[in-house]
ZAMARGU-4260 file (C-alpha; in steps of 0.2 Angstrom, whole numbers, plus 5000, padded with zeros to 4 digits):
<rodrens>
0) 4865/5169/4305 | 4879/5156/4302 | 4868/5145/4294 | 4862/5156/4281 | 4880/5159/4278
5) 4881/5142/4272 | 4876/5137/4254 | 4872/5122/4259 | 4857/5126/4272 | 4839/5126/4263
10) 4830/5140/4270 | 4815/5131/4272 | 4822/5117/4283 | 4827/5134/4293 | 4810/5143/4294
15) 4801/5125/4300 | 4815/5123/4312 | 4812/5140/4320 | 4794/5137/4319 | 4793/5120/4327
20) 4805/5126/4342 | 4798/5141/4345 | 4779/5140/4344 | 4768/5150/4327 | 4768/5167/4332
25) 4788/5164/4337 | 4789/5156/4322 | 4782/5170/4312 | 4795/5180/4318 | 4805/5168/4313
30) 4806/5164/4296 | 4802/5186/4295 | 4822/5186/4297 | 4824/5172/4287 | 4819/5179/4274
35) 4825/5199/4278 | 4843/5188/4279 | 4838/5176/4263 | 4836/5195/4255 | 4850/5202/4261
40) 4865/5189/4258 | 4859/5185/4238 | 4856/5203/4236 | 4876/5203/4243 | 4882/5190/4233
45) 4875/5199/4215 | 4883/5216/4220 | 4898/5205/4224 | 4898/5196/4207 | 4891/5211/4196
50) 4908/5222/4205 | 4918/5210/4197 | 4908/5207/4180 | 4913/5228/4180 | 4930/5225/4180
55) 4929/5213/4168 | 4919/5222/4155 | 4933/5235/4158 | 4947/5225/4154 | 4940/5217/4139
60) 4934/5235/4133 | 4953/5241/4134 | 4960/5224/4126 | 4948/5229/4109 | 4952/5247/4109
65) 4970/5247/4111 | 4976/5229/4107 | 4988/5226/4121 | 4990/5226/4137 | 5000/5241/4140
70) 4991/5250/4152 | 4976/5239/4156 | 4982/5240/4176 | 4984/5259/4175 | 4966/5260/4165
75) 4956/5248/4179 | 4968/5251/4197 | 4956/5263/4205 | 4942/5250/4202 | 4951/5237/4207
80) 4958/5243/4222 | 4943/5252/4227 | 4933/5234/4226 | 4948/5223/4232 | 4952/5233/4250
85) 4932/5231/4253 | 4936/5215/4250 | 4941/5217/4270 | 4924/5220/4275 | 4914/5201/4263
90) 4926/5191/4274 | 4914/5187/4289 | 4902/5184/4274 | 4910/5171/4264 | 4904/5153/4266
95) 4919/5146/4266 | 4935/5146/4282 | 4938/5167/4287 | 4954/5160/4289 | 4957/5155/4274
100) 4948/5168/4265 | 4957/5181/4275 | 4972/5175/4272 | 4966/5172/4252 | 4960/5192/4252
105) 4975/5198/4263 | 4988/5192/4250 | 4979/5201/4237 | 4977/5218/4246 | 4998/5214/4247
110) 4999/5213/4229 | 4987/5224/4224 | 4992/5239/4239 | 5011/5233/4241 | 5020/5227/4224
115) 5007/5233/4208 | 5003/5249/4216 | 5019/5255/4222 | 5031/5249/4212 | 5023/5255/4195
120) 5039/5249/4183 | 5029/5236/4183 | 5012/5240/4181 | 5014/5233/4162 | 5024/5215/4165
125) 5012/5201/4158 | 5010/5193/4173 | 5001/5204/4181 | 4989/5203/4168 | 4990/5184/4170
130) 4983/5185/4191 | 4970/5200/4187 | 4961/5186/4173 | 4965/5174/4190 | 4956/5182/4200
135) 4941/5190/4190 | 4937/5173/4182 | 4936/5164/4199 | 4927/5179/4208 | 4914/5180/4196
140) 4910/5161/4195 | 4914/5158/4214 | 4898/5174/4218 | 4890/5165/4203 | 4891/5150/4212
145) 4886/5155/4229 | 4869/5166/4223 | 4857/5152/4213 | 4864/5143/4226 | 4855/5150/4241
150) 4841/5155/4231 | 4842/5136/4228 | 4841/5136/4209 | 4860/5132/4202 | 4864/5127/4187
155) 4875/5111/4182 | 4886/5125/4172 | 4889/5134/4187 | 4891/5122/4195 | 4903/5115/4185
160) 4911/5128/4183 | 4914/5133/4201 | 4924/5116/4204 | 4933/5115/4186 | 4939/5132/4182
165) 4950/5133/4198 | 4961/5118/4189 | 4969/5133/4178 | 4967/5149/4186 | 4974/5145/4202
170) 4989/5140/4195 | 4989/5155/4182 | 4983/5165/4198 | 4998/5160/4209 | 5011/5160/4192
175) 5006/5179/4188 | 5007/5184/4212 | 5024/5176/4208 | 5031/5183/4190 | 5026/5197/4197
180) 5037/5202/4215 | 5048/5193/4206 | 5050/5209/4193 | 5050/5218/4207 | 5065/5213/4216
185) 5079/5224/4206 | 5070/5241/4208 | 5064/5237/4226 | 5082/5231/4229 | 5090/5246/4221
190) 5077/5261/4227 | 5076/5253/4248 | 5058/5254/4246 | 5050/5252/4262 | 5066/5246/4270
195) 5071/5254/4289 | 5090/5252/4289 | 5099/5254/4305 | 5106/5265/4315 | 5093/5273/4320
200) 5083/5278/4337 | 5072/5264/4337 | 5085/5250/4335 | 5078/5240/4323 | 5078/5236/4305
205) 5071/5230/4290 | 5071/5225/4274 | 5057/5225/4262 | 5069/5215/4246 | 5072/5201/4259
210) 5054/5202/4266 | 5048/5198/4245 | 5058/5183/4246 | 5051/5174/4260 | 5034/5180/4254
215) 5039/5171/4240 | 5043/5156/4247 | 5027/5155/4257 | 5018/5152/4244 | 5026/5134/4245
220) 5017/5125/4257 | 5005/5139/4256 | 4995/5135/4238 | 4996/5116/4238 | 4986/5116/4257
225) 4973/5126/4246 | 4972/5119/4229 | 4972/5098/4233 | 4957/5107/4247 | 4949/5111/4231
230) 4950/5097/4224 | 4942/5084/4238 | 4929/5098/4236 | 4928/5096/4219 | 4929/5076/4221
235) 4912/5078/4235 | 4905/5088/4224 | 4908/5082/4207 | 4908/5064/4210 | 4897/5061/4225
240) 4916/5056/4234 | 4910/5051/4254 | 4925/5048/4265 | 4918/5037/4280 | 4931/5037/4298
245) 4931/5018/4301 | 4931/5014/4318 | 4947/5010/4329
</rodrens>
């Protein structure tokens, strides 16, 4: 299954290996299994891409009808919460690092539920639109890339978009998230939401306001790692850069 999760794996090569190792009869069974995995994976990617297309259309339609971003989040929040929450189930099917994808999905769920959902006064902030647009375009591009790669018919534009759009979209998305958290700080400090004060029977305390400050600070080491990883991938894929390790 891990082979099928990699967009670099060629389905015909996988089937040939199974046939050579297990003989004609078992090879046919392996080929059928591979075809099922291939179809399932392709359908899954297409469905995920479709979800984000639905969200994109809803946002464009709202702005065209209203002419403002105010009320946009409220109009699409149910769809966004559903799609982004169930993205946890998609972590293991993405052909990238589970850790990297897990961190990304978790941070988005945090933004959706513990920031924009819980702190309604910030839902009309322009920064919310920034990360919504960045997330949506990024996911549509990413899953289009996965789908066409799996089908072994990858248009150059999709490949180009996958390894170029992020140069702008990642910083825009991060800026939107940070500005939204920053906008939430006064409300959190005033209300003391999600905070636990002493004394209490458990003798523990938690301050959500300082937790948000720490969360914002965590972007400093994490964002450059993800960003430069994508830049390295971009050089490798678009420019054929190969890093050769020298022998000692």
